[in-house]
N, C-alpha and C positions, 0 to 999 in steps of 0.2 A: 856612471858612478855606481848605480845599483848593482850592475854586473860584477864589479870589483868586490863588493861586500858579499855577494853570493859566492864568488870564488873563495873568499876568505872563510866564509861559513862552511863551505864544502871541505876546505882543507882542514879546518878544526874538527869537523865531524869525522873525517878520515883518520885523523890523529886519535880521536876518542875511540872509534870502533876498532882500530888496529892496536890499541893499547900502546901507542907510541908516546903518549902523554897521559897524565892522570885523566881517566875518562870523564869523570864528573866535571872537572875544571875545563877540559877541552870542549865538552858539550855545552857548557855555559857560554864559553867564548863563541862557539858556533851559533848558538841561539841569538846571542847579542848581535852578531854580524848580520844574521838573516833578518832579524826584526828591523835593523837599521835599513837594510836593503828594501824591505817592504814599506818602510816610511817613504823612501825615495821613489819606489815604483810598486804600488800596491797590486799591479797586474803581472808581477814576475812569477810565473807558474813554478819554476824550479825552486825559487825561494820558499814558496808555500809547501812544496813537496818535501824539501829538506827540513823545514821547520816541523812538518808533521812527523817525520822520522825521529827528530829529537824529542818531540812531545811524547811519542809512544815509547821509544826505546830508553830514553834517559830520564824524562820527567814522569814516566808511567801514567800519562794522562790521555787515554784514548778518546775521552769526551772532547778534548781540544784537538787532538791529532786528526781525527776523522774529518772534521770540517776543513782543516788545512789541506788534506789530500783531495777532498771534493772540490775545493776552490781551485786547486792546481789543475784538476781534470777539466773543470769548466773553462778555465783560461787556455788550456793547451791540450785539447782532446786528441791531437795528432802526435804528441810527443811520447815516444816509447819509454823514456826515463820516468815520466810521471806515472804511467800505468804500472811500470815495473816496481817503482817505489811503493805505490799503494798496495799492489799485489803482495809484495814481500811482507809488508806490515800486516796485511790481512792474514797472511800465513802465520805470522807470529801470534795472532789473536785466535788462531785455529778456525778461521772462517774459510774453509778449504774451497768450497764451490766458487765463492766470489773471488778468492785469491787466484784460482786457476783461470777464471774468466779474464781478470786483469792482466795476468802474465801471458796468456795466449794472445790477447790483443796487443800487448807490447811486442811480442814476437812477430805478429803480423805486420805491425807498423815498422819494425826494424829487425829483420831476421838476424842481423849481425851483432845486435846489442848483447854483450856477454852476460849482463846481469839478468836478462830474461831468457837466456838460452837454457834449454833442457833437452835431453835426448827425446826424439819423437816417441810418442806412445807411453811416456812415463807420467801417468796422472798424479796429481796431488792427493787424490782420494785415498792413497795408501798411507794411512796415518801411522806414525811410528808407535811401536809398543812402548809402554812405560818401562823405564829403566829399573832393574832390580839391583840393589846394592849387594854385591858379593865380592869376595876377594878376587882381584884380577892379578895377572902376572905382574903388572906394573905396581900395584899397591903392595904385593908381597915383597917385591924388590925394594920398595921404598922403606919397608920396615925391617928387612933382614940384612941389608947392606948399607952402611952409612954413605958410600960413594954414589948410590943410585938416587940422589936427590931429585934428578930430572923427572923421575916417575911420579913425584908428588903433583905435578901440574895436571896430567890427565886424570889422576885419581881425584883431585880437587874438582875438576869439571864434572866427573861422574857423581861425586857427592852433591854438588850443587844441583845438577839436573835431576837427581833422585830425591830432592827435597830435604837434604841434610846440610843446611848452610853452616852449622857449627863445625862439622867435620871439614867442610871445604875451607873455611877460614883457618883452621888448625893446619891443614895440609899446605895452604899457601904460605902461612907464617913459617912453617918448617922449610919450604922452598926458598923463601927470602933470607933465611939465615945463612945460606951458602954463598952464592954470588948476589949481593943485594941489587945489582943492576940487571939481573937476568929478566928476559921478557916474561910477563905474567905476574911479576911481583907488585 
């Protein structure tokens, strides 16, 4: 029965991360399903790893997320998924050396696991340079031609990543005025 709740939690999490459903609502449903799974089976490593992902990515609570990931690792040190999930979230926290270690271990445990795959010799130590906000072709199109509303989505992502959430919200609002059911609205 716990496995069914883990599957439900994973499905809701995929809906949240893919923006197929309102992310905050889908993440809440995922967390609820995973917590119920852990009530049924406190030793379910994947449930701990997925809950850690939700705690970090949606609840913004690394203090709770890291123990969830560590518990998953303690329960299933041989599962590539657990190491890959922890490594991916360490990467989000910019803990590059530890992230690389976890992702490399995941690749050694299961070389075919797509989420831990990366071309050989491509280290995580190459940190991305900060984004600089400057007019791009897509943002110029969005403001110069009324039919280029699709350009607002990439421009909004750049605004958000460069620390300008107000501009991102405005660009997403403009995007959503056109086809309200378009992805990203």
